[in-house]
N, C-alpha and C positions, 0 to 999 in steps of 0.2 A: 538216860540221855534223851534230850529233847530233839524235836525235828530240826530246829535251828542248829543245834550242835552237830547233828548228823550231817547236814549239808555243809557245815564249816569243815568237818573232817573228811568230806568226800574226796577232796583233791589231794589230801596228804596221807590218808590211810589206804594202804595197798589193798587190804581185804575188802573194805567197803567199796572202794573204787571198782574192783574186779567184779564183785557181786552185782553192783548197780548197773555197770555197763553190760554185763551178761543178761540181766533180766530186761534191760531196755531193748537190747538187740533182739532178744527172743520175742518180746512183745511186738516189736515192729514187724518181724518176718511173719509171725502168726497173724497179725492183723492184715497184712498185705495178702497173704495166700488164703487166709480164712474168708476174705471177701469173695473169692471165686467159689469156695465150698458153699457159702450161704446162697449165692446167686444161682448155683447149679442145683439147689435144693438137696444138698448132700450133707446136711448138718450132722447126721448120725455117723457119717464116714469117719470123722475125726475121733469119735469115741471108740469105734470099732478098731481103727488102726492103732490107737494108743494102747488098747488092751491086747491087740494081736502082737504087739512088739515085745510083750513080757516074756514069752517062751524063748524068743531069740536071745534076750539078755542072759537067761538061765543057761541055755545051750552053749552060748559063747564062753561062759565061765566054766562050764563042765569040760569043754574041750581044751581051754588054755590053762585053767586053774589059777588065773590071775584076774585082778579087778582093774584092768586097764580100760579106762573110759572109752577110748577110741574103738577098741575091739568089741566091748559090750554094746556100744551104739551101732557098730557095724552089724552085729548079730540082730539087734532090734530092727535095723533098716531092712535086712533080708526077711525077717519074720513078718514085718509090717507089709512089705511088698507082696509076700506070698498070700497073706490074708486079704489084701486088696484084690489081687487077681482071682482068688477064690470067690470073693463077693461078686466080681464082674462075671465070672463064669457061671455062678449059680443063677444070676439074674438073666443072663442071655441063653443059657442052655436048659433051664427049667421053667416051670410056671410060677416060681416063687416071686413075690414082690420084693422090692429093694429093702424095705424095713425088716422083712423076715430074714433075708440073707444077712443083713448087718447084725441083727440080733443073734443069729446062729453062730456066725464067725466070732463075734465078741465073746459070747459065752464059752465057746469051744477053746479058743486060744487063751483066754484069761484063766479058765479052769486048768488047762494044761500048764500054763505058766506058774500058777500057784502050787500045783503038784510038784513041779520041778524045784521051786524055791523051798518047799517043805523038805524035799529030799536033800537038797544042798545044805540046809541048815542043820541036818542031822549028821552031816559028815564031820570027821575030826579036823578037817582042814580049817585052819584059823582064818584063811583069806576070805571065807564066805561071809564074814561079818560085814554088815552094811549094805548088802544087796537089796534089802527091803526099802532103801531110800528111793528106788525107782518106782515104788508104789505111790508114795505121796510127795516125793521130791525133797531135795535138801539143797537149797541154793548156796548154803554156806560152804559146800564142798567144791564150788566152782573155783577153778584156777585159771591162770592166764591163757593156757593152751586151749581150754574149753571155750573161753570167750573168743579167742582167735578163730576157732573152728566155726562158731556162730557167725562171726563177721564175714568169714569167707563164704559160707553157705548163703548168708543174706545177700552178699554182693552178687554171687552167681544167680540166685533166684531173681534179683532185681534186673540183672542183665537179660535173663531169659524172658521175663515179663515184658520188658521194653522191646526186645527183639521180635517177639511173637504177639505183640499187643493187639494188632488188627485181627489175627487169627483167634486169639482168646476171646476177644469181644464178640466176634461173629458166632463162635461156638456157643457162647453163653446165651445169646438172644435168638438165634435162628440156625439150628444145626442143619436143617434141610437146605437152606440157602447157602450155607458154607460148603455143603457137598456139591451143589450145582456149580460153584465157582472153582471146583477142582482141588480144594484143600483136602489133605489127609486128616480127616476128623479123628480117626482112631489114634493117630500119632499125637495130635494136639491134646486129646483127652488124657492119654497116658502121661504126657509131659506134665500137665497140670497136676495130675494125681501123684506123680512121683515127687514133685516138690512139696506137695502138701504132706506126704508121708515123711519126707526129709525134715520138714519144719517140726513135725510132731516128735520125731525121734530125737532131735537135738534138744528138745524141751523137756524130755523125760527126767533128766537129772535135776532140773530146776523145779518143775511143777509136779511131775509124777504122772503115772499112768491114769490114775483115777480122775484127775482134774484137768488133764491136758486138753480135752475137747472144749472145755469152757474157755481156755486161753485162746483157742483157735477161733471160736465163734463169737465170743462176747464183744471184742472190739469191732468186728465186722457188723454185727447186729446193731450196735450203737451208731456206727457211721452210716448205715443204711437209712436211718431215720432222718438224716439231715440233708440228703441229696439224692438226685436221680441220675447223676453223672457217675459212670464207672471209675473214671480217673480220680475224681474228687473222693469217691467212697474208699478207694484203695489207699489214697494218701491219708485221709482222716482215720481210717482203721489202723494204719501203721502208727500214726501219732498217738491215738488213744491207747494202743497196745504198749507203746514205749512209755507213756506216762503212767500206765497201770503198773508196769514193771518197776519204774523208779519210785513211785509213791508207795507201792506195796512193800518194796524192800525197805524204804525209810520207816514205815509204820512198824514193820516186823523188827527192825534193828533197834527201835526206840522203846519197844515193849518187851517184857520178859515172857518167855514161853509161847511165843507166837511163831508158827512156821511160816516161812516166806511164801511158799507156793500158794497155800490157801488164802493168804492175805492179798496176794496179787490178783487172784481170781475174784475175790470179794470187791477189790477196787475196780476191776474191769466191769463187774456186775453193777456197781454203783453208777458207772458211766452209762450202762445200758438203761437203768431205771431213769436217770436224768434225761436221757435222749427220748425215751418212750413218753415222758411227761411233757418236756419243754421244747421239743423240736417244732419249729413253726409249721411245717407242712403236715406232719403225721402225729405230732404230740397230742396226748390225751387232753391236756389243758387247752391248747388252741383249737382242737376239734370241738370241745365243749363251748368255747367262746364263740366259734363260728356257728354252732348250732343255736345258741341263744340269740345271736345276731340275726340269723335267718328266720327264726321264729318271730322276732320283733318286727323284721321287715315284712313278713307275711301278714302279721297282725295289722300293720299300718296300711298295707295295700288293700286288705279286706275292708278296713274301715273306710278307705278312700273310695273303693268301689260302691260301698253302701251309701256313702254320702252323695256320690255321683248319681246313684239311682234315685235318691230323694230329690236331688236337684232337677232330674229329668222328669219326674212325675208330679212335682209340686211347684205351683207358680210362685209362692212366697215361702222361701226356705227359712226365713227369719221368724216365721209364725211359731208360737209355742208348741203347736202340734208336731211340727217337724223336729223340734228340739227333743220332745218327748219320745218320738220314734227313734231318734239317735241314742237317747239315754237307755232305751231298752235293748239296743244292739250289744251283743256280748263282747265284740272287739273294742268297744268304746271305753276309753279312760281319759282322764284329763292329761295324763302324761303322753298318751299317744297323740292327742290333739295338739299339744305343745310341740311334739316332734314333727307333726305334719306342718305346723306353722313355720318351724325352722327350715323345713324343706321347701317352703313357699308354695305349698299345695293349697292351703286355705288361709283365710283371714279371720281372726277371732276378735270379737268385741263383747266381752263378758260372756253371756249365754248365746250370743248371736254369732253365726259363722257364715262364710260364703266361700265358694271355690274360686281359686284364681285361674287365670288362663293356663298357667303351668299345671295346676291341679287337674283341670279339664283334659289337657293333653295327655297327662300321665294316666288318668283313669280310662280315657279312650284307648290308649295303647294297651292297657291291661285287658280290656274287653276284647280287643282285636286278637291278642295272644290267646285268650281263652277260646274264641271262635275258631281260630286256626287249629288249635289243639283238638277241638271237638270235630 
């Protein structure tokens, strides 16, 4: 099946429509909430929470003996929240840094979760088959009720973000100022963290424990390259996340033996690479272009200063001697002279040159700037 055929079937095939809508909604909520995680410099938090959710899934299955997605995700939510509060407690009550606490909780909970999964798989209960899908995700198992849950959570998260927008924005950029205004920063911080955990948990079935952090961070990292506005960043991250979900699902559906979750993450990573290279303000390509332009401008101004010095110390600047002095200057090239002529700084007549009034004014301004700096 080709990409074109996929999109033609999208509106008529129930399975394709359900999976695509689910991955699009997941990408949108991950992009939206991931923006706050990135700006709060808590990029590893998503990785720790997603791994911390694994024992909750296993324990929920052991208690109920059934693979009800809602019950398993509720167990994942409880386990993820416990892991989150343990991380916060370790950072505030001990001398451990945040990265150390995140690493410890990630390893502890993931190891415990894998131990429980191994134990479950050795039980004679046939219902245990398929629990490992939460490790790497299996978008094909999404059903309409799963998508409805994602839509509800996304709607609630969007409502909370809009309702507490001012408080979230203040907390992100100046927590001390937020406290002086009388806001309960602890409550706001817990609220943001809760919805980040919730977004991670509902994505486990689609992307899996191992890759969920990339789904949370990649759209936000890509969006951050394009803007300095929080509102624009959140919107762009949601759009990038949704597109990653749609196109990742399309590629996975049109190719054999490609898991949907990893493909979605790769598409999101592609957006990150494109953003890192081509974004106008921060992109590597435009940074290099600006660097080359700045070097060229510096070269022109150094040449102008040198020519100004010749004009100030020689009565006849058209004399071959002055031309020879200029030729020995390292900044001099025919190209730079032509550029200076285009800027109306000098007049050229074969090997003869003369500074214009505009060139004198520009050179004098450069000397004044140097004098002020010194």
